[in-house]
C-alpha positions in Angstrom: 97.1 144.2 82.8 94.8 142.2 81.9 93.5 139.4 83.6 93.5 135.4 82.6 90.6 133.4 81.0 87.5 133.6 83.7 86.0 130.1 82.1 88.4 127.9 83.2 86.8 123.9 82.6 86.7 123.0 86.5 83.2 122.1 88.1 84.7 124.5 91.1 87.0 126.9 90.6 88.5 129.4 93.4 91.0 131.9 92.5 92.4 135.0 92.2 93.2 136.3 89.0 96.8 138.4 89.0 99.9 137.7 90.8 100.2 138.7 94.4 102.1 141.0 94.0 100.5 143.2 92.0 97.6 143.6 94.4 95.6 146.4 92.2 93.0 145.4 89.3 95.2 148.4 87.4 92.8 147.1 84.2 90.1 148.7 86.4 91.4 151.2 88.4 94.7 151.5 91.0 92.3 151.7 93.9 90.3 148.3 93.1 92.1 145.5 95.2 92.3 142.1 93.4 89.4 140.4 94.0 88.9 136.4 94.8 86.3 134.7 92.8 84.5 131.6 93.2 83.2 129.8 90.3 80.2 126.7 90.9 79.0 126.8 87.3 80.9 123.6 85.2 82.1 124.4 82.0 80.7 127.8 81.9 81.0 129.1 78.1 79.5 133.1 78.5 79.7 135.7 81.0 76.7 135.6 82.7 78.4 133.2 85.2 81.5 132.0 87.6 81.3 136.1 88.1 80.8 136.0 92.5 83.1 137.8 94.3 83.8 136.7 97.6 86.0 138.8 99.4 87.8 142.0 97.6 90.7 142.8 98.3 92.2 138.9 98.8 93.2 138.8 101.7 96.7 136.7 101.9 96.8 135.6 105.7 93.7 133.8 105.3 94.1 132.7 101.5 95.9 129.3 101.4 93.4 128.1 104.8 90.5 129.0 102.4 92.1 127.2 99.6 92.5 123.9 101.3 89.1 124.0 103.6 87.3 124.4 99.7 89.7 121.6 98.3 88.8 119.4 101.6 85.0 119.4 100.8 85.7 118.7 97.7 87.8 115.8 97.9 85.4 114.5 100.7 82.3 114.9 98.0 84.2 112.9 95.0 84.6 110.2 97.8 81.7 109.9 98.9 80.2 109.7 95.1 82.7 107.9 93.9 84.1 110.1 91.7 87.2 109.7 90.5 88.5 113.5 90.5 91.3 116.1 89.4 92.4 118.4 92.2 94.8 121.5 90.6 95.9 123.5 93.6 98.0 125.8 92.8 99.1 127.6 96.2 100.0 131.9 96.6 103.4 130.3 98.3 106.3 130.9 97.1 105.7 133.9 95.6 106.3 137.6 96.7 104.5 139.1 99.0 104.4 136.5 101.5 101.5 136.8 103.8 100.6 134.3 105.9 98.7 133.4 109.1 99.3 134.2 112.2 99.9 131.2 113.8 103.3 130.6 111.7 104.8 134.0 112.2 108.6 133.1 113.6 107.8 129.7 113.3 110.8 129.0 111.1 114.6 128.2 111.9 115.8 131.7 110.8 112.3 133.4 112.1 112.1 134.9 108.5 108.8 135.7 106.5 110.1 133.8 103.8 110.7 130.7 106.0 107.4 131.0 108.1 105.3 131.1 104.6 107.1 128.2 103.6 106.1 126.9 106.9 102.7 128.1 106.5 102.9 125.8 102.7 104.2 123.0 104.1 101.5 122.7 106.7 98.7 123.1 104.5 100.4 120.3 102.0 100.4 118.3 104.4 96.7 118.8 105.3 95.6 117.5 101.7 97.9 114.5 101.8 96.6 113.6 105.3 93.1 114.1 104.2 94.0 111.5 101.4 95.5 109.1 103.5 92.9 109.2 105.8 90.3 108.4 103.4 92.1 105.6 102.4 92.7 106.7 98.9 96.3 107.7 99.2 97.2 104.7 97.2 95.0 105.4 94.5 95.9 108.6 94.4 98.9 110.5 91.8 100.4 113.0 93.4 102.4 115.8 92.1 104.4 118.7 93.8 106.0 121.1 92.2 106.7 124.9 91.4 106.9 126.9 87.8 110.2 128.5 89.0 112.5 128.6 91.7 114.1 132.1 93.5 113.4 135.5 92.0 117.2 136.7 92.9 116.1 140.7 93.0 113.4 139.6 95.9 116.8 139.1 98.1 116.1 137.4 100.9 112.2 137.1 100.2 113.3 134.5 97.2 114.9 132.0 99.1 118.2 130.6 98.5 118.9 129.8 94.7 122.0 127.8 95.4 125.1 128.2 94.0 124.2 127.1 90.0 122.7 131.0 89.6 124.1 131.6 86.2 126.0 135.0 87.5 127.8 135.4 84.1 124.6 136.8 82.5 125.1 139.6 84.6 128.3 140.4 83.2 128.9 142.7 80.3 129.5 141.7 77.1 131.8 139.7 75.8 132.9 138.1 79.4 129.3 138.0 80.5 125.7 137.6 78.9 124.9 140.7 78.6 124.3 142.0 82.1 121.0 139.8 82.0 119.2 138.6 84.9 120.0 135.6 86.5 118.3 132.8 89.0 114.8 132.0 87.7 115.2 133.9 84.4 118.3 131.6 83.0 118.5 128.0 81.9 120.2 127.2 85.5 119.3 126.5 88.8 115.4 127.9 89.5 115.3 128.8 85.9 115.0 125.3 83.7 115.5 123.1 87.1 112.8 123.7 89.9 111.0 121.2 92.3 109.3 118.2 91.4 108.3 115.7 94.0 105.5 112.7 92.4 104.2 109.9 94.8 101.8 106.8 93.5 102.2 104.3 95.4 102.7 100.9 93.2 103.8 102.8 90.4 106.7 104.6 91.6 109.1 103.3 93.8 110.0 105.5 97.2 113.1 107.7 96.6 113.5 106.8 93.2 115.3 109.6 91.0 115.2 110.6 87.7 117.8 112.7 85.7 115.3 113.0 82.6 114.5 116.2 81.5 110.9 117.6 81.4 108.8 120.7 81.6 105.3 121.1 82.9 103.9 121.6 79.2 103.8 117.9 78.9 102.1 117.5 82.2 98.3 117.4 81.1 99.0 115.6 78.1 100.9 112.6 80.4 97.5 112.7 83.2 95.1 112.3 79.8 97.2 109.5 78.4 97.2 108.0 81.9 93.4 108.7 82.3 92.8 107.3 79.0 92.2 110.2 77.6 93.5 109.9 73.7 91.3 112.8 72.3 93.4 115.0 75.0 96.8 113.4 74.2 96.1 114.2 70.4 95.3 117.9 70.5 98.1 118.3 73.0 100.3 117.0 70.1 99.1 119.4 67.8 100.3 122.2 70.1 
């Protein structure tokens, strides 16, 4: 398993480079836990920076709060300096493994592992929302909440409820089905191509608006660049 690129063009970055469920850096050693990196050198272009490991193995029960604490500091610094900012916050929830802070244990309606992890996710997203509100900049912010995919059906109750449209025919043998393929997030049905997406932009997006348009996460970078008037990035994305 090769890690993702270490040098992303962010001014501050905190990350682990594998999915939660791998738990080990396989390319190094099966006994080496996944590290949590803190990258402070902006736009690093070599192998001599952004390698500080602040935790290994990464503690998933405290990871989300660590993300939020750092994001709060980043937002507060940006506001104090009167600098526009872009914050990309890819929380590890709701991917298995669902480890979370003890304070959220048995707080969901069904007192399930998935539900408790979802409560933690909701709490920390709300913390970021409230910070923007308290700083008086919420009306200036385009806030987007989305997910890369929906439930992973083989994980059963650790994956949430995919709803009725799972593309279950794909699991049936030919010719009556799709050839015993996987369902849910591996399909073009519910939780595959259809995922959560909420955008909040006071004065620009009318509250309660629902769109049936088809979009893609691949469109987001060019869309945001266009809104920020970064024409060079828009032109580059159109070539991809």
